[in-house]
C-alpha positions as CSV (number, residue, x, y, z in Angstrom):
1,X,132.0,176.5,101.6
2,X,129.7,173.7,100.1
3,X,126.0,174.1,100.0
4,X,123.1,171.8,99.4
5,X,121.6,172.4,95.9
6,X,118.5,174.4,95.2
7,X,116.0,172.5,93.1
8,X,114.2,174.2,90.3
9,X,111.2,172.5,88.6
10,X,110.6,173.7,85.1
11,X,113.1,174.8,82.4
12,X,111.2,177.6,80.7
13,X,112.1,181.2,80.9
14,X,111.4,181.6,84.6
15,X,113.2,178.4,85.6
16,X,116.2,179.0,83.4
17,X,116.6,182.6,84.7
18,X,116.2,181.4,88.3
19,X,118.9,178.7,87.8
20,X,121.3,181.3,86.3
21,X,120.7,183.7,89.2
22,X,121.2,181.1,91.9
23,X,124.4,179.7,90.3
24,X,125.7,183.3,89.9
25,X,125.5,183.6,93.7
26,X,127.8,180.6,94.1
27,X,125.0,178.1,95.0
28,X,124.6,174.8,93.2
29,X,121.4,174.1,91.3
30,X,119.5,171.1,90.0
31,X,117.2,172.2,87.2
32,X,114.5,169.6,86.5
33,X,112.9,169.7,83.0
34,X,110.4,167.0,82.0
35,X,110.9,167.4,78.2
36,X,111.6,165.2,76.3
37,X,110.7,162.5,78.8
38,X,107.2,164.0,78.8
39,X,106.1,166.5,76.2
40,X,103.5,169.2,76.4
41,X,100.8,170.3,73.9
42,X,102.6,173.6,73.2
43,X,106.3,172.9,73.1
44,X,108.0,171.6,69.9
45,X,111.6,171.0,71.2
46,X,113.4,169.9,74.3
47,X,115.4,173.2,74.5
48,X,115.4,175.2,77.6
49,X,113.6,178.6,77.5
50,X,111.7,177.6,74.3
51,X,109.5,180.5,73.1
52,X,106.2,178.8,72.4
53,X,104.2,181.7,70.9
54,X,105.6,185.0,69.6
55,X,109.3,185.6,69.2
56,X,108.9,189.2,70.5
57,X,109.8,190.6,73.9
58,X,107.8,193.7,73.0
59,X,109.0,197.2,73.3
60,X,112.6,197.9,74.3
61,X,112.0,201.6,75.1
62,X,113.2,201.9,78.7
63,X,112.2,205.6,78.8
64,X,108.5,205.5,78.1
65,X,107.4,201.9,78.1
66,X,107.0,199.7,81.2
67,X,108.2,196.5,79.5
68,X,111.2,198.3,78.1
69,X,112.0,199.5,81.6
70,X,111.7,195.9,82.8
71,X,114.2,194.9,80.1
72,X,116.7,197.5,81.4
73,X,116.2,196.4,85.0
74,X,116.8,192.8,84.0
75,X,120.0,193.8,82.1
76,X,121.3,195.6,85.2
77,X,120.6,192.5,87.3
78,X,122.7,190.2,85.0
79,X,119.7,188.5,83.4
80,X,120.7,185.5,81.2
81,X,117.4,185.8,79.3
82,X,118.2,189.4,78.3
83,X,121.8,188.5,77.4
84,X,120.7,185.8,75.0
85,X,117.9,188.1,73.7
86,X,120.3,190.9,72.9
87,X,122.7,188.5,71.3
88,X,120.1,187.0,69.0
89,X,117.9,190.0,68.3
90,X,116.2,190.5,64.9
91,X,115.0,193.7,63.2
92,X,111.6,194.7,64.7
93,X,111.5,198.4,64.9
94,X,111.2,199.5,68.6
95,X,110.6,196.0,69.8
96,X,113.1,193.4,70.9
97,X,112.4,190.3,68.7
98,X,114.7,187.3,68.8
99,X,115.7,184.3,66.7
100,X,113.8,181.8,68.8
101,X,116.0,178.7,68.0
102,X,119.3,180.5,68.5
103,X,117.9,182.1,71.7
104,X,116.9,178.7,73.2
105,X,120.1,177.0,72.1
106,X,122.3,179.6,73.7
107,X,120.4,179.5,77.1
108,X,120.5,175.7,77.0
109,X,124.3,175.6,76.2
110,X,125.2,178.2,78.9
111,X,123.2,176.5,81.6
112,X,124.6,173.1,80.6
113,X,128.2,174.5,80.7
114,X,127.8,176.2,84.1
115,X,129.8,174.2,86.7
116,X,127.2,174.7,89.5
117,X,124.1,173.7,87.4
118,X,123.0,170.2,86.9
119,X,120.1,169.6,84.4
120,X,117.9,166.6,85.2
121,X,115.6,165.5,82.4
122,X,112.7,164.0,84.4
123,X,109.2,164.7,85.5
124,X,108.5,165.7,89.1
125,X,105.2,163.9,89.2
126,X,104.0,165.2,92.6
127,X,105.2,167.6,95.2
128,X,109.0,167.7,95.4
129,X,110.5,165.3,97.9
130,X,110.4,166.5,101.5
131,X,114.2,166.5,101.8
132,X,114.5,169.2,99.1
133,X,114.4,172.1,101.5
134,X,114.7,174.9,99.0
135,X,112.6,174.5,95.8
136,X,111.4,176.8,93.0
137,X,108.4,175.6,91.0
138,X,108.4,177.4,87.6
139,X,106.3,175.0,85.6
140,X,104.3,177.6,83.7
141,X,100.8,177.6,82.2
142,X,101.0,173.9,81.2
143,X,101.9,172.4,84.6
144,X,101.6,168.7,84.4
145,X,98.3,167.2,85.8
146,X,100.2,165.3,88.6
147,X,102.0,168.3,89.9
148,X,98.9,170.5,89.5
149,X,97.0,168.0,91.7
150,X,99.7,168.0,94.3
151,X,99.8,171.8,94.4
152,X,96.0,171.8,94.8
153,X,96.3,169.4,97.7
154,X,98.7,171.6,99.6
155,X,97.1,175.0,98.8
156,X,93.4,174.0,98.7
157,X,91.2,172.9,95.9
158,X,90.0,176.4,95.0
159,X,93.4,178.1,95.0
160,X,94.7,177.0,91.6
161,X,93.0,178.1,88.4
162,X,93.2,176.3,85.0
163,X,91.6,178.9,82.8
164,X,92.0,182.7,82.5
165,X,88.8,184.6,82.2
166,X,90.3,188.1,81.8
167,X,88.4,191.3,81.8
168,X,90.0,194.4,80.3
169,X,91.7,196.9,82.6
170,X,91.6,200.7,82.0
171,X,94.0,203.4,83.2
172,X,92.0,205.7,85.5
173,X,93.3,208.9,83.9
174,X,91.9,207.9,80.5
175,X,88.3,207.7,81.8
176,X,86.1,210.7,81.0
177,X,84.6,211.8,84.4
178,X,82.3,214.3,82.8
179,X,80.4,211.3,81.4
180,X,80.8,208.7,84.1
181,X,79.9,208.8,87.8
182,X,80.8,206.9,90.9
183,X,78.1,204.8,92.6
184,X,77.5,201.3,93.9
185,X,74.2,199.7,93.2
186,X,71.6,201.0,95.6
187,X,74.5,203.0,97.2
188,X,75.5,199.9,99.2
189,X,79.0,200.4,100.7
190,X,79.9,196.7,101.1
191,X,83.1,195.6,103.0
192,X,85.5,198.6,103.1
193,X,83.4,200.5,100.6
194,X,81.7,203.9,100.6
195,X,78.7,203.4,98.4
196,X,80.5,205.0,95.5
197,X,82.8,202.2,94.7
198,X,82.2,201.7,91.0
199,X,82.8,203.9,88.0
200,X,79.6,203.8,85.9
201,X,79.4,204.3,82.1
202,X,75.8,205.0,81.0
203,X,74.1,203.5,78.0
204,X,70.7,204.4,76.5
205,X,68.9,202.3,73.9
206,X,70.6,203.5,70.7
207,X,74.1,203.3,72.3
208,X,73.4,199.8,73.6
209,X,72.1,198.6,70.3
210,X,75.1,199.9,68.4
211,X,77.4,198.4,71.0
212,X,75.7,195.0,70.9
213,X,75.9,194.9,67.1
214,X,79.6,195.6,67.2
215,X,80.2,192.8,69.8
216,X,78.2,190.3,67.7
217,X,80.0,191.1,64.5
218,X,83.5,191.7,65.9
219,X,86.4,189.4,65.0
220,X,87.1,186.8,67.6
221,X,90.1,184.6,68.3
222,X,89.7,180.9,68.4
223,X,90.9,178.4,71.0
224,X,94.1,176.6,70.3
225,X,93.5,172.8,69.9
226,X,94.9,172.1,73.3
227,X,92.6,174.7,74.9
228,X,89.4,173.6,73.3
229,X,88.4,171.0,75.9
230,X,88.8,173.4,78.8
231,X,85.3,174.5,79.9
232,X,84.3,178.1,80.8
233,X,83.7,178.9,84.4
234,X,79.9,179.2,84.9
235,X,80.1,182.8,86.0
236,X,82.7,183.8,83.4
237,X,81.1,183.5,80.0
238,X,82.5,185.8,77.3
239,X,80.4,188.8,76.6
240,X,79.9,187.7,72.9
241,X,78.5,184.3,74.1
242,X,76.0,186.1,76.4
243,X,75.1,188.5,73.5
244,X,74.4,185.6,71.2
245,X,71.8,184.3,73.7
246,X,69.5,187.3,73.1
247,X,69.7,191.1,72.8
248,X,68.8,191.7,76.4
249,X,71.1,189.1,78.0
250,X,73.9,191.5,78.7
251,X,71.7,194.2,80.1
252,X,70.1,191.7,82.4
253,X,73.6,190.4,83.3
254,X,76.9,192.3,83.8
255,X,75.4,195.5,82.2
256,X,72.2,195.6,84.3
257,X,71.3,199.2,85.2
258,X,69.3,198.5,88.4
259,X,70.1,200.6,91.6
260,X,71.9,203.3,89.6
261,X,71.0,206.8,88.5
262,X,73.0,209.1,86.2
263,X,73.5,212.5,87.8
264,X,74.5,214.0,84.4
265,X,71.0,213.1,83.0
266,X,68.7,213.0,86.0
267,X,65.3,211.5,85.5
268,X,66.2,209.5,82.4
269,X,65.9,205.8,82.6
270,X,69.2,203.9,81.9
271,X,69.0,201.1,79.4
272,X,72.3,199.5,80.5
273,X,75.5,200.4,82.4
274,X,79.1,199.3,82.1
275,X,80.7,199.2,85.5
276,X,84.4,199.5,86.3
277,X,85.8,198.2,89.6
278,X,89.1,199.3,91.2
279,X,91.7,196.6,90.5
280,X,94.8,197.6,92.5
281,X,95.4,199.2,95.8
282,X,96.9,202.3,94.2
283,X,93.6,203.1,92.5
284,X,95.3,203.6,89.1
285,X,93.7,200.6,87.4
286,X,90.0,199.7,86.9
287,X,88.6,196.6,85.4
288,X,85.5,196.3,83.3
289,X,83.2,194.1,85.3
290,X,82.1,190.9,83.5
291,X,83.8,191.8,80.3
292,X,85.9,188.7,79.6
293,X,86.0,188.2,75.9
294,X,87.5,186.3,72.9
295,X,87.3,189.4,70.7
296,X,90.6,190.2,69.0
297,X,92.6,192.9,70.7
298,X,92.2,195.5,68.0
299,X,88.5,194.9,68.0
300,X,88.3,195.3,71.8
301,X,89.9,198.7,71.6
302,X,87.6,199.8,68.8
303,X,84.4,198.4,70.4
304,X,85.0,199.3,74.0
305,X,85.8,202.9,73.0
306,X,82.2,203.1,71.8
307,X,81.1,202.9,75.5
308,X,80.3,206.4,76.9
309,X,83.1,207.6,79.0
310,X,85.7,205.3,77.4
311,X,86.1,207.1,74.1
312,X,89.8,207.8,74.9
313,X,90.4,204.7,77.1
314,X,93.9,203.4,77.4
315,X,94.1,199.8,78.3
316,X,96.6,198.3,80.8
317,X,95.4,194.8,79.7
318,X,92.8,193.6,77.2
319,X,90.4,190.8,77.7
320,X,90.8,187.2,76.9
321,X,90.1,183.6,77.8
322,X,92.8,180.9,77.5
323,X,94.2,177.8,79.1
324,X,96.4,178.6,82.0
325,X,97.5,177.4,85.4
326,X,98.1,180.0,88.1
327,X,97.9,180.4,91.8
328,X,95.8,182.7,93.9
329,X,99.1,184.3,94.7
330,X,98.1,187.4,96.8
331,X,96.6,184.9,99.3
332,X,99.2,182.1,99.1
333,X,102.6,183.7,98.6
334,X,104.8,186.0,100.7
335,X,106.9,188.8,99.3
336,X,109.8,186.5,98.6
337,X,107.4,184.2,96.6
338,X,107.4,181.4,99.2
339,X,104.2,179.4,99.7
340,X,103.0,180.5,103.2
341,X,101.7,176.9,103.9
342,X,105.0,175.3,103.0
343,X,107.9,177.9,102.9
344,X,110.4,175.4,101.4
345,X,108.4,175.9,98.1
346,X,108.9,179.1,96.1
347,X,107.0,179.8,92.9
348,X,108.1,181.7,89.8
349,X,106.9,182.7,86.4
350,X,103.4,182.5,84.9
351,X,102.2,180.1,87.6
352,X,102.4,183.1,90.0
353,X,100.1,185.3,88.0
354,X,102.1,187.3,85.5
355,X,101.8,187.4,81.7
356,X,104.6,187.7,79.1
357,X,108.0,186.4,78.4
358,X,110.0,189.0,80.2
359,X,107.6,189.2,83.2
360,X,107.9,185.5,83.7
361,X,111.7,185.6,83.5
362,X,111.9,188.6,85.8
363,X,109.9,186.8,88.5
364,X,112.3,183.9,88.0
365,X,115.2,186.2,88.5
366,X,113.7,187.5,91.8
367,X,112.9,184.0,93.0
368,X,116.4,182.8,92.2
369,X,118.0,185.6,94.1
370,X,115.7,185.2,97.1
371,X,116.3,181.4,97.2
372,X,120.1,181.9,97.0
373,X,120.0,184.4,99.8
374,X,118.1,181.9,102.0
375,X,120.7,179.2,101.2
376,X,123.5,181.6,102.1
377,X,121.9,182.8,105.3
378,X,121.5,186.4,104.0
379,X,118.6,188.7,104.4
380,X,116.7,189.4,101.2
381,X,114.7,192.6,100.7
382,X,112.2,192.8,97.9
383,X,112.8,195.4,95.2
384,X,111.1,198.8,95.8
385,X,107.5,199.1,94.5
386,X,108.7,202.1,92.4
387,X,110.7,199.8,90.2
388,X,109.4,197.5,87.4
389,X,110.6,194.5,89.5
390,X,108.8,195.7,92.6
391,X,105.6,196.8,90.8
392,X,105.1,193.4,89.2
393,X,106.0,191.5,92.4
394,X,103.5,193.8,94.2
395,X,100.7,192.8,91.9
396,X,101.5,189.1,92.4
397,X,101.8,189.2,96.2
398,X,99.5,191.9,97.4
399,X,98.5,194.7,95.0
400,X,95.3,193.1,93.8
401,X,91.9,193.9,95.4
402,X,89.4,191.1,95.6
403,X,85.8,191.9,94.4
404,X,83.1,192.4,97.0
405,X,82.2,189.2,98.7
406,X,85.4,187.4,97.5
407,X,88.6,186.7,99.3
408,X,91.0,186.9,96.4
409,X,89.8,183.8,94.5
410,X,91.5,182.8,91.2
411,X,88.4,184.1,89.4
412,X,89.1,187.6,90.9
413,X,92.9,187.6,90.8
414,X,94.1,187.5,87.1
415,X,97.5,187.5,85.5
416,X,99.0,190.8,84.4
417,X,101.7,192.2,82.1
418,X,103.9,194.9,83.5
419,X,102.4,198.4,83.0
420,X,102.8,201.9,84.5
421,X,99.5,201.5,86.3
422,X,101.2,199.1,88.7
423,X,103.7,201.8,89.8
424,X,103.0,204.2,92.7
425,X,101.9,207.4,91.0
426,X,103.9,210.6,91.0
427,X,102.5,213.9,92.1
428,X,101.3,215.9,89.0
429,X,104.7,216.8,87.5
430,X,105.3,220.3,86.3
431,X,108.8,219.7,84.7
432,X,110.1,216.7,82.7
433,X,113.3,214.7,83.3
434,X,115.3,217.5,81.6
435,X,113.8,220.2,83.8
436,X,111.6,221.7,81.0
437,X,108.1,222.8,81.9
438,X,105.6,220.3,80.7
439,X,102.8,221.3,78.3
440,X,99.4,219.7,78.6
441,X,99.8,217.5,75.5
442,X,103.1,216.1,76.7
443,X,102.0,215.3,80.2
444,X,101.5,211.5,79.6
445,X,104.9,210.9,78.0
446,X,106.6,213.1,80.6
447,X,105.0,211.2,83.4
448,X,106.3,207.9,82.0
449,X,109.8,209.3,81.6
450,X,109.8,210.4,85.2
451,X,108.4,207.1,86.5
452,X,111.2,205.3,84.5
453,X,113.9,207.6,85.7
454,X,112.8,207.0,89.3
455,X,112.7,203.3,88.8
456,X,116.2,203.1,87.4
457,X,117.6,205.1,90.3
458,X,115.9,202.9,92.8
459,X,116.8,199.6,91.1
460,X,120.5,200.7,91.1
461,X,120.3,201.4,94.8
462,X,118.6,198.0,95.4
463,X,121.1,196.1,93.4
464,X,124.0,197.8,95.1
465,X,122.4,197.0,98.5
466,X,122.2,193.4,97.6
467,X,125.8,193.3,96.5
468,X,126.9,194.8,99.8
469,X,124.8,192.2,101.7
470,X,126.4,189.4,99.8
471,X,129.8,190.7,100.4
472,X,129.2,190.9,104.1
């Protein structure tokens, strides 16, 4: 049986993986890559799946690290990115680092050699032509201005962001509840709230002054040359920029203590408060409100652990600001990554709101499989939320909670790396994967091992179910 091709726009990690997955299902693909016809400010070559920043895919530990678990799920799903990464790996301890040139060269060669894949070196300057009925847009953080404008037109002017203003996110079980308390300002419940919707970290004058000095003197990252002209959002200034404007700016801004009282120290007047707001529907992740920053990551960990209640904080994501292009995906995309307003268009990779090489490639993998199923007339079921695939997809398409008064705007929804905070939690485990009773100090590692074991069982069942559906 012959099929009309699926068109994929963008030959980065997500687009390359999507093309491989579609072709592996017996469906023809046209992969459109604008380099070298039109270059970008970040890419140096015209190779497919070029690694523009680090050459590391991060931890390869599938037992206790969420990104290592994602590696393993991708391997089991026949990922081209993981095949090339494993073939060209370099010594890097527990991480998977690759020879970036050999990695890109292999992916380019294998896609060029596949009989069902055509590579078109051209820019898609606007929305793909209307007679392309099955399209994956995987154009990444440097989507061309013409395509960005076209996406804005079909989705709405406010539904595409061009700059990340990222606040750190903390795992709930690392917050000291003997120091913090839950309360909304003036006990207002707000939409869907209870009046105790924020976790509050108290600061008195000496603590605030020490924290402010650390913020002012901490090492910051600088903008890349191609980011420097991108302005800050008015409401998303970095905390260090606010701090430079005066010693009271932060405590009259995101750290204002009004409408709050510390039940652990009744009667004492608060000097400042750091608030954390629930970030995902599971309640496992909480973001530090208004704490977008250009502090270096190690500095963020050091300085933010000075905040009362966060001395042992474990971060699912650290703060940052950088040039990006990403959709307000929880509002715009369905669970198979189709644009609700125009279902012929499917999105993949960083433009959907994920961070990291393997995260982008994994969303490309899912988009490719979903698009192929559509073309073949097969039902496609998203992977279970207990898997790394499903947890990341859930964040992109519905796991995020908008801030009070918002409807999931790009300033509220932010890209995320895979982490165990995105997975449905387990009941407090008493025994590890080997059946041994867990001691208190081992509980965190044991929980991760159990989450990973559950994920791999569930991904195997999901993959087997997809194979049966394809056979039928």
